[in-house]
N, CA, C and O atoms as a CHARMM CRD file, in Angstrom:
* protein
*
  380
    1    1 UNK  N      0.85100  -1.17300   0.00000 PROA 1      0.00000
    2    1 UNK  CA     0.00000   0.00000   0.00000 PROA 1      0.00000
    3    1 UNK  C      0.89900   1.23900   0.00000 PROA 1      0.00000
    4    1 UNK  O      1.82200   1.33800   0.80800 PROA 1      0.00000
    5    2 UNK  N      0.63400   2.16200  -0.88700 PROA 2      0.00000
    6    2 UNK  CA     1.42400   3.38600  -0.95600 PROA 2      0.00000
    7    2 UNK  C      0.89400   4.41400   0.03300 PROA 2      0.00000
    8    2 UNK  O     -0.22200   4.29300   0.53700 PROA 2      0.00000
    9    3 UNK  N      1.71900   5.43500   0.30400 PROA 3      0.00000
   10    3 UNK  CA     1.28200   6.50500   1.20300 PROA 3      0.00000
   11    3 UNK  C      0.04800   7.21600   0.67500 PROA 3      0.00000
   12    3 UNK  O     -0.85700   7.55000   1.43900 PROA 3      0.00000
   13    4 UNK  N      0.01100   7.44900  -0.64000 PROA 4      0.00000
   14    4 UNK  CA    -1.13600   8.15200  -1.21300 PROA 4      0.00000
   15    4 UNK  C     -2.42400   7.36800  -0.98900 PROA 4      0.00000
   16    4 UNK  O     -3.44900   7.95500  -0.64200 PROA 4      0.00000
   17    5 UNK  N     -2.38800   6.06600  -1.18100 PROA 5      0.00000
   18    5 UNK  CA    -3.61200   5.29500  -0.98900 PROA 5      0.00000
   19    5 UNK  C     -4.01300   5.27000   0.48400 PROA 5      0.00000
   20    5 UNK  O     -5.20400   5.24200   0.79400 PROA 5      0.00000
   21    6 UNK  N     -3.04000   5.28000   1.39600 PROA 6      0.00000
   22    6 UNK  CA    -3.34600   5.34200   2.81700 PROA 6      0.00000
   23    6 UNK  C     -4.04000   6.65500   3.14900 PROA 6      0.00000
   24    6 UNK  O     -5.05500   6.66400   3.84500 PROA 6      0.00000
   25    7 UNK  N     -3.49500   7.77100   2.65300 PROA 7      0.00000
   26    7 UNK  CA    -4.10200   9.07100   2.91700 PROA 7      0.00000
   27    7 UNK  C     -5.47700   9.18500   2.27900 PROA 7      0.00000
   28    7 UNK  O     -6.38200   9.78200   2.86200 PROA 7      0.00000
   29    8 UNK  N     -5.64200   8.62600   1.10300 PROA 8      0.00000
   30    8 UNK  CA    -6.94400   8.64500   0.43800 PROA 8      0.00000
   31    8 UNK  C     -7.95600   7.86800   1.25400 PROA 8      0.00000
   32    8 UNK  O     -9.09200   8.31000   1.43200 PROA 8      0.00000
   33    9 UNK  N     -7.54300   6.69900   1.75600 PROA 9      0.00000
   34    9 UNK  CA    -8.44900   5.89000   2.57600 PROA 9      0.00000
   35    9 UNK  C     -8.81600   6.60900   3.86500 PROA 9      0.00000
   36    9 UNK  O     -9.97400   6.59200   4.28300 PROA 9      0.00000
   37   10 UNK  N     -7.82100   7.24800   4.50200 PROA 10     0.00000
   38   10 UNK  CA    -8.10000   7.99700   5.72300 PROA 10     0.00000
   39   10 UNK  C     -9.08300   9.11900   5.44200 PROA 10     0.00000
   40   10 UNK  O     -9.98900   9.37100   6.23600 PROA 10     0.00000
   41   11 UNK  N     -8.90800   9.78800   4.32100 PROA 11     0.00000
   42   11 UNK  CA    -9.80900  10.87300   3.95600 PROA 11     0.00000
   43   11 UNK  C    -11.22900  10.35900   3.79300 PROA 11     0.00000
   44   11 UNK  O    -12.17000  10.97900   4.28900 PROA 11     0.00000
   45   12 UNK  N    -11.39800   9.24000   3.10900 PROA 12     0.00000
   46   12 UNK  CA   -12.72700   8.68800   2.88700 PROA 12     0.00000
   47   12 UNK  C    -13.35300   8.20600   4.19700 PROA 12     0.00000
   48   12 UNK  O    -14.56000   8.34300   4.39400 PROA 12     0.00000
   49   13 UNK  N    -12.55000   7.64900   5.08000 PROA 13     0.00000
   50   13 UNK  CA   -13.08000   7.10900   6.33700 PROA 13     0.00000
   51   13 UNK  C    -13.41100   8.21000   7.34200 PROA 13     0.00000
   52   13 UNK  O    -14.47000   8.16900   7.96900 PROA 13     0.00000
   53   14 UNK  N    -12.54100   9.17300   7.50300 PROA 14     0.00000
   54   14 UNK  CA   -12.68500  10.14300   8.57900 PROA 14     0.00000
   55   14 UNK  C    -13.46100  11.39700   8.19600 PROA 14     0.00000
   56   14 UNK  O    -13.99700  12.07600   9.07100 PROA 14     0.00000
   57   15 UNK  N    -13.53000  11.71300   6.93600 PROA 15     0.00000
   58   15 UNK  CA   -14.17700  12.94600   6.54300 PROA 15     0.00000
   59   15 UNK  C    -15.46300  12.69400   5.76700 PROA 15     0.00000
   60   15 UNK  O    -15.86100  13.49800   4.92400 PROA 15     0.00000
   61   16 UNK  N    -16.09000  11.59500   6.05600 PROA 16     0.00000
   62   16 UNK  CA   -17.34700  11.25700   5.42100 PROA 16     0.00000
   63   16 UNK  C    -18.42200  12.23500   5.87900 PROA 16     0.00000
   64   16 UNK  O    -18.52200  12.53800   7.06800 PROA 16     0.00000
   65   17 UNK  N    -19.21700  12.72200   4.94800 PROA 17     0.00000
   66   17 UNK  CA   -20.25300  13.70600   5.27800 PROA 17     0.00000
   67   17 UNK  C    -21.27100  13.15800   6.26300 PROA 17     0.00000
   68   17 UNK  O    -21.75300  13.89200   7.12600 PROA 17     0.00000
   69   18 UNK  N    -21.59900  11.89500   6.14600 PROA 18     0.00000
   70   18 UNK  CA   -22.57700  11.30800   7.04800 PROA 18     0.00000
   71   18 UNK  C    -22.03500  11.27800   8.47300 PROA 18     0.00000
   72   18 UNK  O    -22.76800  11.57100   9.41800 PROA 18     0.00000
   73   19 UNK  N    -20.76400  10.92900   8.63700 PROA 19     0.00000
   74   19 UNK  CA   -20.15700  10.94200   9.96600 PROA 19     0.00000
   75   19 UNK  C    -20.16300  12.34000  10.55100 PROA 19     0.00000
   76   19 UNK  O    -20.42600  12.51800  11.74000 PROA 19     0.00000
   77   20 UNK  N    -19.87500  13.33200   9.72300 PROA 20     0.00000
   78   20 UNK  CA   -19.88800  14.71800  10.19000 PROA 20     0.00000
   79   20 UNK  C    -21.28900  15.10500  10.66500 PROA 20     0.00000
   80   20 UNK  O    -21.43800  15.76800  11.69200 PROA 20     0.00000
   81   21 UNK  N    -22.30100  14.69500   9.92700 PROA 21     0.00000
   82   21 UNK  CA   -23.68200  15.00100  10.30600 PROA 21     0.00000
   83   21 UNK  C    -24.03800  14.34700  11.63700 PROA 21     0.00000
   84   21 UNK  O    -24.67900  14.96200  12.48900 PROA 21     0.00000
   85   22 UNK  N    -23.62100  13.10400  11.80600 PROA 22     0.00000
   86   22 UNK  CA   -23.89200  12.40700  13.07700 PROA 22     0.00000
   87   22 UNK  C    -23.21300  13.11200  14.24000 PROA 22     0.00000
   88   22 UNK  O    -23.81400  13.28100  15.30100 PROA 22     0.00000
   89   23 UNK  N    -21.97500  13.52000  14.04800 PROA 23     0.00000
   90   23 UNK  CA   -21.24600  14.20800  15.10700 PROA 23     0.00000
   91   23 UNK  C    -21.93800  15.51600  15.46800 PROA 23     0.00000
   92   23 UNK  O    -22.05100  15.85700  16.64500 PROA 23     0.00000
   93   24 UNK  N    -22.39500  16.23500  14.47500 PROA 24     0.00000
   94   24 UNK  CA   -23.09000  17.49700  14.71600 PROA 24     0.00000
   95   24 UNK  C    -24.36300  17.26100  15.51100 PROA 24     0.00000
   96   24 UNK  O    -24.65600  18.00400  16.44800 PROA 24     0.00000
   97   25 UNK  N    -25.12100  16.23700  15.14800 PROA 25     0.00000
   98   25 UNK  CA   -26.36400  15.93600  15.86800 PROA 25     0.00000
   99   25 UNK  C    -26.07400  15.53800  17.31700 PROA 25     0.00000
  100   25 UNK  O    -26.78900  15.95900  18.22500 PROA 25     0.00000
  101   26 UNK  N    -25.04500  14.74200  17.53900 PROA 26     0.00000
  102   26 UNK  CA   -24.69100  14.34400  18.90200 PROA 26     0.00000
  103   26 UNK  C    -24.33100  15.56800  19.73100 PROA 26     0.00000
  104   26 UNK  O    -24.71500  15.66400  20.89700 PROA 26     0.00000
  105   27 UNK  N    -23.59700  16.50400  19.13900 PROA 27     0.00000
  106   27 UNK  CA   -23.22300  17.71000  19.87200 PROA 27     0.00000
  107   27 UNK  C    -24.44100  18.56300  20.21800 PROA 27     0.00000
  108   27 UNK  O    -24.48200  19.16200  21.29200 PROA 27     0.00000
  109   28 UNK  N    -25.42900  18.62900  19.33500 PROA 28     0.00000
  110   28 UNK  CA   -26.64700  19.37800  19.64800 PROA 28     0.00000
  111   28 UNK  C    -27.44400  18.69500  20.75700 PROA 28     0.00000
  112   28 UNK  O    -28.06700  19.37200  21.57500 PROA 28     0.00000
  113   29 UNK  N    -27.43300  17.37500  20.79500 PROA 29     0.00000
  114   29 UNK  CA   -28.12600  16.65300  21.85800 PROA 29     0.00000
  115   29 UNK  C    -27.44400  16.90400  23.20400 PROA 29     0.00000
  116   29 UNK  O    -28.11200  16.96100  24.23600 PROA 29     0.00000
  117   30 UNK  N    -26.12000  17.05400  23.19500 PROA 30     0.00000
  118   30 UNK  CA   -25.37500  17.29600  24.43500 PROA 30     0.00000
  119   30 UNK  C    -25.52300  18.72200  24.94900 PROA 30     0.00000
  120   30 UNK  O    -25.24600  18.98200  26.12000 PROA 30     0.00000
  121   31 UNK  N    -25.94900  19.64500  24.10600 PROA 31     0.00000
  122   31 UNK  CA   -26.01300  21.05500  24.47400 PROA 31     0.00000
  123   31 UNK  C    -26.82600  21.33500  25.73900 PROA 31     0.00000
  124   31 UNK  O    -26.34600  22.06400  26.60800 PROA 31     0.00000
  125   32 UNK  N    -28.03800  20.78500  25.88000 PROA 32     0.00000
  126   32 UNK  CA   -28.78300  21.04600  27.12700 PROA 32     0.00000
  127   32 UNK  C    -28.04800  20.54200  28.38400 PROA 32     0.00000
  128   32 UNK  O    -28.13600  21.15700  29.44700 PROA 32     0.00000
  129   33 UNK  N    -27.33300  19.43200  28.25300 PROA 33     0.00000
  130   33 UNK  CA   -26.57200  18.93000  29.40200 PROA 33     0.00000
  131   33 UNK  C    -25.45600  19.90600  29.77500 PROA 33     0.00000
  132   33 UNK  O    -25.20400  20.15000  30.95500 PROA 33     0.00000
  133   34 UNK  N    -24.79800  20.45600  28.76900 PROA 34     0.00000
  134   34 UNK  CA   -23.73800  21.42800  29.04000 PROA 34     0.00000
  135   34 UNK  C    -24.29700  22.66700  29.73400 PROA 34     0.00000
  136   34 UNK  O    -23.64000  23.24100  30.60200 PROA 34     0.00000
  137   35 UNK  N    -25.48600  23.07500  29.36300 PROA 35     0.00000
  138   35 UNK  CA   -26.06400  24.29700  29.93300 PROA 35     0.00000
  139   35 UNK  C    -26.66400  24.04200  31.31000 PROA 35     0.00000
  140   35 UNK  O    -26.38000  24.78700  32.24800 PROA 35     0.00000
  141   36 UNK  N    -27.48700  23.00400  31.45300 PROA 36     0.00000
  142   36 UNK  CA   -28.27000  22.83400  32.67000 PROA 36     0.00000
  143   36 UNK  C    -27.66300  21.87700  33.69800 PROA 36     0.00000
  144   36 UNK  O    -27.78500  22.11800  34.89800 PROA 36     0.00000
  145   37 UNK  N    -27.02200  20.81300  33.26300 PROA 37     0.00000
  146   37 UNK  CA   -26.50500  19.83000  34.21600 PROA 37     0.00000
  147   37 UNK  C    -25.05000  20.09100  34.57900 PROA 37     0.00000
  148   37 UNK  O    -24.70700  20.24200  35.75100 PROA 37     0.00000
  149   38 UNK  N    -24.19600  20.14200  33.55000 PROA 38     0.00000
  150   38 UNK  CA   -22.76700  20.25900  33.79400 PROA 38     0.00000
  151   38 UNK  C    -22.33000  21.70400  34.02000 PROA 38     0.00000
  152   38 UNK  O    -21.26600  21.96500  34.58100 PROA 38     0.00000
  153   39 UNK  N    -23.18400  22.65100  33.56700 PROA 39     0.00000
  154   39 UNK  CA   -22.92300  24.08900  33.70700 PROA 39     0.00000
  155   39 UNK  C    -21.57100  24.49500  33.11300 PROA 39     0.00000
  156   39 UNK  O    -20.85500  25.32400  33.67500 PROA 39     0.00000
  157   40 UNK  N    -21.23900  23.89600  31.96900 PROA 40     0.00000
  158   40 UNK  CA   -19.99600  24.26100  31.28000 PROA 40     0.00000
  159   40 UNK  C    -20.20500  25.39700  30.28700 PROA 40     0.00000
  160   40 UNK  O    -19.23600  25.96200  29.78200 PROA 40     0.00000
  161   41 UNK  N    -21.46100  25.73700  30.00100 PROA 41     0.00000
  162   41 UNK  CA   -21.77300  26.89600  29.15700 PROA 41     0.00000
  163   41 UNK  C    -22.53200  27.87900  30.03600 PROA 41     0.00000
  164   41 UNK  O    -23.62100  27.58700  30.53100 PROA 41     0.00000
  165   42 UNK  N    -21.93000  29.05400  30.21900 PROA 42     0.00000
  166   42 UNK  CA   -22.52400  30.08600  31.05800 PROA 42     0.00000
  167   42 UNK  C    -22.64400  31.38000  30.25600 PROA 42     0.00000
  168   42 UNK  O    -22.16600  31.46700  29.12500 PROA 42     0.00000
  169   43 UNK  N    -23.27900  32.37000  30.84800 PROA 43     0.00000
  170   43 UNK  CA   -23.37200  33.67300  30.20300 PROA 43     0.00000
  171   43 UNK  C    -21.98300  34.23300  29.95600 PROA 43     0.00000
  172   43 UNK  O    -21.71700  34.81400  28.90400 PROA 43     0.00000
  173   44 UNK  N    -21.11200  34.05900  30.91700 PROA 44     0.00000
  174   44 UNK  CA   -19.73200  34.55200  30.78600 PROA 44     0.00000
  175   44 UNK  C    -18.99600  33.86400  29.63700 PROA 44     0.00000
  176   44 UNK  O    -18.29400  34.52100  28.86800 PROA 44     0.00000
  177   45 UNK  N    -19.15500  32.54400  29.51900 PROA 45     0.00000
  178   45 UNK  CA   -18.46900  31.83500  28.43700 PROA 45     0.00000
  179   45 UNK  C    -19.05200  32.21500  27.07700 PROA 45     0.00000
  180   45 UNK  O    -18.32300  32.27600  26.08800 PROA 45     0.00000
  181   46 UNK  N    -20.36400  32.47000  27.02000 PROA 46     0.00000
  182   46 UNK  CA   -20.96600  32.91000  25.76300 PROA 46     0.00000
  183   46 UNK  C    -20.46600  34.29900  25.36700 PROA 46     0.00000
  184   46 UNK  O    -20.24800  34.56200  24.18500 PROA 46     0.00000
  185   47 UNK  N    -20.28400  35.18300  26.33700 PROA 47     0.00000
  186   47 UNK  CA   -19.75600  36.52600  26.04100 PROA 47     0.00000
  187   47 UNK  C    -18.32300  36.41800  25.51200 PROA 47     0.00000
  188   47 UNK  O    -17.94200  37.14700  24.59600 PROA 47     0.00000
  189   48 UNK  N    -17.54500  35.52300  26.07800 PROA 48     0.00000
  190   48 UNK  CA   -16.18500  35.29700  25.57200 PROA 48     0.00000
  191   48 UNK  C    -16.23500  34.77300  24.14300 PROA 48     0.00000
  192   48 UNK  O    -15.45200  35.20200  23.29600 PROA 48     0.00000
  193   49 UNK  N    -17.15500  33.84600  23.87200 PROA 49     0.00000
  194   49 UNK  CA   -17.30600  33.30900  22.51600 PROA 49     0.00000
  195   49 UNK  C    -17.64900  34.41300  21.52000 PROA 49     0.00000
  196   49 UNK  O    -17.07300  34.47500  20.43300 PROA 49     0.00000
  197   50 UNK  N    -18.58000  35.27400  21.88900 PROA 50     0.00000
  198   50 UNK  CA   -18.97400  36.37300  21.00500 PROA 50     0.00000
  199   50 UNK  C    -17.78800  37.30500  20.75000 PROA 50     0.00000
  200   50 UNK  O    -17.58800  37.76600  19.62700 PROA 50     0.00000
  201   51 UNK  N    -17.01000  37.57800  21.79000 PROA 51     0.00000
  202   51 UNK  CA   -15.84200  38.44400  21.67300 PROA 51     0.00000
  203   51 UNK  C    -14.80900  37.86000  20.70800 PROA 51     0.00000
  204   51 UNK  O    -14.10900  38.61100  20.02800 PROA 51     0.00000
  205   52 UNK  N    -14.70800  36.54200  20.64100 PROA 52     0.00000
  206   52 UNK  CA   -13.70300  35.87200  19.80900 PROA 52     0.00000
  207   52 UNK  C    -14.14700  35.61500  18.37300 PROA 52     0.00000
  208   52 UNK  O    -13.33700  35.17500  17.55700 PROA 52     0.00000
  209   53 UNK  N    -15.40700  35.87800  18.04100 PROA 53     0.00000
  210   53 UNK  CA   -15.91800  35.60300  16.68900 PROA 53     0.00000
  211   53 UNK  C    -15.08500  36.26900  15.59300 PROA 53     0.00000
  212   53 UNK  O    -14.76200  35.60100  14.61100 PROA 53     0.00000
  213   54 UNK  N    -14.71600  37.55700  15.70700 PROA 54     0.00000
  214   54 UNK  CA   -13.90500  38.15800  14.62300 PROA 54     0.00000
  215   54 UNK  C    -12.58600  37.41300  14.38800 PROA 54     0.00000
  216   54 UNK  O    -12.17800  37.24300  13.23900 PROA 54     0.00000
  217   55 UNK  N    -11.92500  36.97300  15.43700 PROA 55     0.00000
  218   55 UNK  CA   -10.68400  36.22000  15.28600 PROA 55     0.00000
  219   55 UNK  C    -10.89600  34.88200  14.60400 PROA 55     0.00000
  220   55 UNK  O    -10.06200  34.44300  13.81200 PROA 55     0.00000
  221   56 UNK  N    -12.00900  34.23500  14.91000 PROA 56     0.00000
  222   56 UNK  CA   -12.33300  32.95100  14.28000 PROA 56     0.00000
  223   56 UNK  C    -12.56600  33.15600  12.78600 PROA 56     0.00000
  224   56 UNK  O    -12.09300  32.36700  11.96700 PROA 56     0.00000
  225   57 UNK  N    -13.29000  34.20800  12.43300 PROA 57     0.00000
  226   57 UNK  CA   -13.57000  34.48200  11.02000 PROA 57     0.00000
  227   57 UNK  C    -12.27800  34.80600  10.27000 PROA 57     0.00000
  228   57 UNK  O    -12.05000  34.29300   9.17400 PROA 57     0.00000
  229   58 UNK  N    -11.43000  35.65700  10.86100 PROA 58     0.00000
  230   58 UNK  CA   -10.14500  36.00700  10.23300 PROA 58     0.00000
  231   58 UNK  C     -9.28200  34.75200  10.07700 PROA 58     0.00000
  232   58 UNK  O     -8.68000  34.54300   9.02400 PROA 58     0.00000
  233   59 UNK  N     -9.22000  33.92400  11.11000 PROA 59     0.00000
  234   59 UNK  CA    -8.44500  32.68800  11.04600 PROA 59     0.00000
  235   59 UNK  C     -8.97000  31.73300   9.99500 PROA 59     0.00000
  236   59 UNK  O     -8.19100  31.06800   9.31100 PROA 59     0.00000
  237   60 UNK  N    -10.27700  31.66000   9.86300 PROA 60     0.00000
  238   60 UNK  CA   -10.89200  30.79300   8.86300 PROA 60     0.00000
  239   60 UNK  C    -10.50700  31.23800   7.45600 PROA 60     0.00000
  240   60 UNK  O    -10.11300  30.41800   6.62700 PROA 60     0.00000
  241   61 UNK  N    -10.62300  32.53800   7.18900 PROA 61     0.00000
  242   61 UNK  CA   -10.30700  33.06100   5.85500 PROA 61     0.00000
  243   61 UNK  C     -8.82000  32.88700   5.54800 PROA 61     0.00000
  244   61 UNK  O     -8.45700  32.44400   4.45800 PROA 61     0.00000
  245   62 UNK  N     -7.95800  33.23700   6.51100 PROA 62     0.00000
  246   62 UNK  CA    -6.51900  33.06400   6.29600 PROA 62     0.00000
  247   62 UNK  C     -6.16100  31.59500   6.12000 PROA 62     0.00000
  248   62 UNK  O     -5.31200  31.25300   5.29700 PROA 62     0.00000
  249   63 UNK  N     -6.80700  30.72700   6.89300 PROA 63     0.00000
  250   63 UNK  CA    -6.56200  29.29500   6.77100 PROA 63     0.00000
  251   63 UNK  C     -6.92200  28.76700   5.40400 PROA 63     0.00000
  252   63 UNK  O     -6.19400  27.95100   4.83900 PROA 63     0.00000
  253   64 UNK  N     -8.03500  29.22200   4.86700 PROA 64     0.00000
  254   64 UNK  CA    -8.42200  28.79400   3.51600 PROA 64     0.00000
  255   64 UNK  C     -7.38700  29.21100   2.48400 PROA 64     0.00000
  256   64 UNK  O     -7.06300  28.44800   1.57500 PROA 64     0.00000
  257   65 UNK  N     -6.86800  30.43000   2.62900 PROA 65     0.00000
  258   65 UNK  CA    -5.86900  30.91600   1.67200 PROA 65     0.00000
  259   65 UNK  C     -4.56200  30.13600   1.79300 PROA 65     0.00000
  260   65 UNK  O     -3.92500  29.83000   0.78500 PROA 65     0.00000
  261   66 UNK  N     -4.16600  29.81700   3.01100 PROA 66     0.00000
  262   66 UNK  CA    -2.92600  29.06100   3.21600 PROA 66     0.00000
  263   66 UNK  C     -3.07600  27.63500   2.69500 PROA 66     0.00000
  264   66 UNK  O     -2.16900  27.11400   2.04500 PROA 66     0.00000
  265   67 UNK  N     -4.20000  27.00800   2.97400 PROA 67     0.00000
  266   67 UNK  CA    -4.42700  25.62200   2.57200 PROA 67     0.00000
  267   67 UNK  C     -4.42000  25.48900   1.04700 PROA 67     0.00000
  268   67 UNK  O     -3.97900  24.46600   0.52300 PROA 67     0.00000
  269   68 UNK  N     -4.89400  26.49200   0.34100 PROA 68     0.00000
  270   68 UNK  CA    -4.91600  26.43100  -1.11800 PROA 68     0.00000
  271   68 UNK  C     -3.51400  26.36200  -1.70300 PROA 68     0.00000
  272   68 UNK  O     -3.33700  25.89200  -2.82700 PROA 68     0.00000
  273   69 UNK  N     -2.52200  26.82000  -0.96100 PROA 69     0.00000
  274   69 UNK  CA    -1.13300  26.79600  -1.44700 PROA 69     0.00000
  275   69 UNK  C     -0.49400  25.40900  -1.30600 PROA 69     0.00000
  276   69 UNK  O      0.50100  25.11900  -1.97000 PROA 69     0.00000
  277   70 UNK  N     -1.05500  24.55700  -0.45100 PROA 70     0.00000
  278   70 UNK  CA    -0.52900  23.22200  -0.23800 PROA 70     0.00000
  279   70 UNK  C     -1.06100  22.27000  -1.29700 PROA 70     0.00000
  280   70 UNK  O     -2.20300  22.39000  -1.74100 PROA 70     0.00000
  281   71 UNK  N     -0.22400  21.33000  -1.69400 PROA 71     0.00000
  282   71 UNK  CA    -0.73000  20.19500  -2.46000 PROA 71     0.00000
  283   71 UNK  C     -1.41300  19.26200  -1.47100 PROA 71     0.00000
  284   71 UNK  O     -1.15200  19.32800  -0.27000 PROA 71     0.00000
  285   72 UNK  N     -2.28200  18.39800  -1.97000 PROA 72     0.00000
  286   72 UNK  CA    -3.08900  17.54100  -1.10500 PROA 72     0.00000
  287   72 UNK  C     -2.22900  16.70400  -0.16300 PROA 72     0.00000
  288   72 UNK  O     -2.48800  16.67100   1.04000 PROA 72     0.00000
  289   73 UNK  N     -1.21300  16.03200  -0.69100 PROA 73     0.00000
  290   73 UNK  CA    -0.38500  15.16600   0.15700 PROA 73     0.00000
  291   73 UNK  C      0.43000  15.99200   1.15500 PROA 73     0.00000
  292   73 UNK  O      0.68500  15.53300   2.26900 PROA 73     0.00000
  293   74 UNK  N      0.84000  17.20100   0.77100 PROA 74     0.00000
  294   74 UNK  CA     1.56700  18.06400   1.70400 PROA 74     0.00000
  295   74 UNK  C      0.66100  18.49200   2.84800 PROA 74     0.00000
  296   74 UNK  O      1.08600  18.53100   4.00200 PROA 74     0.00000
  297   75 UNK  N     -0.57700  18.81100   2.53000 PROA 75     0.00000
  298   75 UNK  CA    -1.53800  19.24900   3.54300 PROA 75     0.00000
  299   75 UNK  C     -1.79400  18.14000   4.56000 PROA 75     0.00000
  300   75 UNK  O     -1.82400  18.38900   5.76500 PROA 75     0.00000
  301   76 UNK  N     -1.97800  16.92100   4.06900 PROA 76     0.00000
  302   76 UNK  CA    -2.23900  15.80000   4.97400 PROA 76     0.00000
  303   76 UNK  C     -1.04600  15.54100   5.90100 PROA 76     0.00000
  304   76 UNK  O     -1.22700  15.28500   7.09200 PROA 76     0.00000
  305   77 UNK  N      0.15100  15.60700   5.36400 PROA 77     0.00000
  306   77 UNK  CA     1.34300  15.43900   6.20400 PROA 77     0.00000
  307   77 UNK  C      1.44200  16.56200   7.22400 PROA 77     0.00000
  308   77 UNK  O      1.77900  16.32400   8.38400 PROA 77     0.00000
  309   78 UNK  N      1.14700  17.79100   6.79400 PROA 78     0.00000
  310   78 UNK  CA     1.17500  18.94600   7.68700 PROA 78     0.00000
  311   78 UNK  C      0.20700  18.74700   8.85700 PROA 78     0.00000
  312   78 UNK  O      0.56200  18.99200  10.01000 PROA 78     0.00000
  313   79 UNK  N     -1.01400  18.30300   8.55400 PROA 79     0.00000
  314   79 UNK  CA    -2.01900  18.08000   9.60100 PROA 79     0.00000
  315   79 UNK  C     -1.55700  17.00100  10.57900 PROA 79     0.00000
  316   79 UNK  O     -1.69100  17.16300  11.79200 PROA 79     0.00000
  317   80 UNK  N     -1.01800  15.91300  10.06000 PROA 80     0.00000
  318   80 UNK  CA    -0.53300  14.84500  10.94500 PROA 80     0.00000
  319   80 UNK  C      0.60700  15.32700  11.83200 PROA 80     0.00000
  320   80 UNK  O      0.64400  15.01000  13.02100 PROA 80     0.00000
  321   81 UNK  N      1.53000  16.08400  11.27000 PROA 81     0.00000
  322   81 UNK  CA     2.66700  16.60100  12.04000 PROA 81     0.00000
  323   81 UNK  C      2.18400  17.57900  13.11300 PROA 81     0.00000
  324   81 UNK  O      2.62100  17.50500  14.26100 PROA 81     0.00000
  325   82 UNK  N      1.28400  18.49400  12.74300 PROA 82     0.00000
  326   82 UNK  CA     0.78700  19.47000  13.71200 PROA 82     0.00000
  327   82 UNK  C     -0.01800  18.79600  14.82000 PROA 82     0.00000
  328   82 UNK  O      0.04200  19.21600  15.97500 PROA 82     0.00000
  329   83 UNK  N     -0.77000  17.75400  14.47200 PROA 83     0.00000
  330   83 UNK  CA    -1.51600  17.00700  15.48700 PROA 83     0.00000
  331   83 UNK  C     -0.55700  16.33500  16.46000 PROA 83     0.00000
  332   83 UNK  O     -0.78700  16.35100  17.67000 PROA 83     0.00000
  333   84 UNK  N      0.51100  15.74600  15.94200 PROA 84     0.00000
  334   84 UNK  CA     1.50800  15.09800  16.80600 PROA 84     0.00000
  335   84 UNK  C      2.18400  16.12500  17.70800 PROA 84     0.00000
  336   84 UNK  O      2.36600  15.88200  18.90100 PROA 84     0.00000
  337   85 UNK  N      2.55100  17.25900  17.14500 PROA 85     0.00000
  338   85 UNK  CA     3.18600  18.31500  17.95000 PROA 85     0.00000
  339   85 UNK  C      2.23100  18.79200  19.04800 PROA 85     0.00000
  340   85 UNK  O      2.63500  18.98200  20.19500 PROA 85     0.00000
  341   86 UNK  N      0.95800  18.98200  18.68000 PROA 86     0.00000
  342   86 UNK  CA    -0.04000  19.40100  19.68700 PROA 86     0.00000
  343   86 UNK  C     -0.18400  18.37700  20.79400 PROA 86     0.00000
  344   86 UNK  O     -0.28800  18.74400  21.96500 PROA 86     0.00000
  345   87 UNK  N     -0.19400  17.11100  20.45000 PROA 87     0.00000
  346   87 UNK  CA    -0.28500  16.05900  21.46000 PROA 87     0.00000
  347   87 UNK  C      0.90100  16.04800  22.38500 PROA 87     0.00000
  348   87 UNK  O      0.74800  15.88000  23.59500 PROA 87     0.00000
  349   88 UNK  N      2.09400  16.22700  21.82700 PROA 88     0.00000
  350   88 UNK  CA     3.31100  16.26300  22.65100 PROA 88     0.00000
  351   88 UNK  C      3.29300  17.45800  23.59500 PROA 88     0.00000
  352   88 UNK  O      3.66300  17.34000  24.76300 PROA 88     0.00000
  353   89 UNK  N      2.86200  18.61000  23.08600 PROA 89     0.00000
  354   89 UNK  CA     2.79000  19.81900  23.92400 PROA 89     0.00000
  355   89 UNK  C      1.83000  19.59300  25.07400 PROA 89     0.00000
  356   89 UNK  O      2.13600  19.96200  26.20800 PROA 89     0.00000
  357   90 UNK  N      0.68400  18.99800  24.81200 PROA 90     0.00000
  358   90 UNK  CA    -0.28600  18.72600  25.86900 PROA 90     0.00000
  359   90 UNK  C      0.29700  17.77300  26.91800 PROA 90     0.00000
  360   90 UNK  O      0.12500  17.98200  28.11900 PROA 90     0.00000
  361   91 UNK  N      0.98300  16.73200  26.45700 PROA 91     0.00000
  362   91 UNK  CA     1.60900  15.79000  27.38900 PROA 91     0.00000
  363   91 UNK  C      2.64700  16.47300  28.26400 PROA 91     0.00000
  364   91 UNK  O      2.71100  16.22200  29.46800 PROA 91     0.00000
  365   92 UNK  N      3.46400  17.33900  27.66100 PROA 92     0.00000
  366   92 UNK  CA     4.51300  18.00900  28.42900 PROA 92     0.00000
  367   92 UNK  C      3.95900  19.04900  29.39800 PROA 92     0.00000
  368   92 UNK  O      4.52400  19.24100  30.47500 PROA 92     0.00000
  369   93 UNK  N      2.88000  19.71600  29.04500 PROA 93     0.00000
  370   93 UNK  CA     2.28300  20.71600  29.92700 PROA 93     0.00000
  371   93 UNK  C      1.60800  20.07400  31.13800 PROA 93     0.00000
  372   93 UNK  O      1.55300  20.68300  32.20700 PROA 93     0.00000
  373   94 UNK  N      1.09800  18.86000  30.98400 PROA 94     0.00000
  374   94 UNK  CA     0.40300  18.20100  32.08800 PROA 94     0.00000
  375   94 UNK  C      1.35100  17.50800  33.05800 PROA 94     0.00000
  376   94 UNK  O      0.90700  17.02200  34.09800 PROA 94     0.00000
  377   95 UNK  N      2.61300  17.44800  32.75600 PROA 95     0.00000
  378   95 UNK  CA     3.57100  16.77900  33.64900 PROA 95     0.00000
  379   95 UNK  C      4.34600  17.74500  34.46500 PROA 95     0.00000
  380   95 UNK  O      5.19000  17.34000  35.26400 PROA 95     0.00000
């Protein structure tokens, strides 16, 4: 199996539209629990979210422009490397 076929298979398995829809529905079902039971969403956290919206939009637009410069296989390698780096950083911060 070549690297390209592995990445293609991962793309088909993990980025399936139906899976994305299921994940979105599960998150909407969890929303009342976050608000009323677990109290992880508060007025204060919503105000912070609203304050951060412009940064999210700017990051989204810049991200789209940067991603267009990558070839498909380069982008997939970049994502895997950044995910690994993020995991290592989290492990080191918790110790």
